C-alpha positions as a printed NumPy array, in Angstrom:
array([[105.156, 115.092, 111.74 ],
       [104.295, 117.987, 109.446],
       [100.509, 118.385, 109.399],
       [100.296, 120.101, 105.992],
       [ 98.904, 118.327, 102.902],
       [101.639, 116.191, 101.438],
       [104.75 , 118.248, 101.721],
       [108.011, 117.316, 103.408],
       [106.531, 114.652, 105.695],
       [105.004, 112.743, 102.791],
       [108.212, 113.124, 100.788],
       [110.224, 111.608, 103.678],
       [107.8  , 108.698, 103.961],
       [107.891, 108.131, 100.192],
       [111.686, 108.128, 100.187],
       [111.853, 105.785, 103.183],
       [109.41 , 103.334, 101.598],
       [111.546, 103.072,  98.475],
       [115.018, 103.197,  99.993],
       [114.587, 101.564, 103.401],
       [111.571,  99.241, 103.106],
       [111.278,  98.158,  99.427],
       [110.046,  94.582,  99.99 ],
       [109.846,  93.812,  96.275],
       [113.332,  95.121,  95.523],
       [112.69 ,  97.84 ,  92.946],
       [114.723, 100.727,  94.39 ],
       [117.258, 100.568,  91.56 ],
       [114.605, 100.752,  88.809],
       [113.853, 104.403,  87.936],
       [110.502, 103.511,  86.365],
       [109.368, 102.086,  89.716],
       [109.927, 105.325,  91.659],
       [106.198, 105.546,  92.429],
       [105.758, 101.871,  93.36 ],
       [104.83 , 102.517,  96.996],
       [103.098, 105.896,  96.608],
       [ 99.689, 104.366,  97.331],
       [100.8  , 103.745, 100.935],
       [102.155, 107.209, 101.747],
       [ 98.869, 108.877, 102.736],
       [ 97.823, 106.063, 105.08 ],
       [101.221, 105.925, 106.773],
       [101.289, 109.706, 107.097],
       [ 97.811, 109.635, 108.672],
       [ 98.903, 106.893, 111.067],
       [101.899, 108.968, 112.154],
       [ 99.824, 112.131, 112.589],
       [ 97.373, 110.109, 114.716],
       [100.253, 108.903, 116.877],
       [ 99.814, 105.235, 116.016],
       [102.254, 102.915, 117.725],
       [105.246, 101.173, 116.233],
       [103.3  ,  97.904, 116.581],
       [100.374,  99.322, 114.593],
       [102.737, 100.553, 111.877],
       [104.315,  97.104, 111.771],
       [100.927,  95.402, 111.41 ],
       [ 99.968,  97.681, 108.515],
       [103.284,  97.122, 106.729],
       [103.193,  93.381, 107.417],
       [ 99.706,  93.104, 105.928],
       [100.874,  94.998, 102.85 ],
       [103.846,  92.674, 102.409],
       [102.199,  89.343, 103.105],
       [ 98.555,  89.813, 102.141],
       [ 98.465,  92.586,  99.554],
       [101.775,  91.816,  97.83 ],
       [101.706,  88.097,  98.547],
       [105.301,  88.   ,  99.773],
       [106.758,  85.8  , 102.493],
       [107.863,  88.928, 104.319],
       [110.782,  89.646, 106.612],
       [109.546,  90.321, 110.148],
       [112.882,  91.607, 111.417],
       [113.319,  94.099, 108.58 ],
       [109.688,  95.185, 108.73 ],
       [109.843,  95.748, 112.502],
       [113.014,  97.81 , 112.044],
       [111.306,  99.884, 109.358],
       [108.203, 100.393, 111.526],
       [110.516, 101.642, 114.291],
       [112.183, 104.014, 111.833],
       [108.803, 105.378, 110.721],
       [107.585, 105.79 , 114.302],
       [110.655, 107.906, 115.05 ],
       [109.995, 110.346, 112.186],
       [109.264, 113.88 , 113.246],
       [108.265, 117.037, 111.436]])
């Protein structure tokens, strides 16, 4: 994971959140391009710290079910957490 401020690592996370995670289904709405930006820094920090796939899942699951109030999709969220954990710089 790139350790610099923002940069390519944050851009990859931002893109993945919108195109691969997108629990509220806004990827096709241009005005919603920044919908998940508030989560990029925390996820980037978690990756830099070497947090586990399970920890990434728990963070994402809490966002989906508690913060967003959605029912959530455990299978999709686990797959996305695995994808994030595999990101490298």
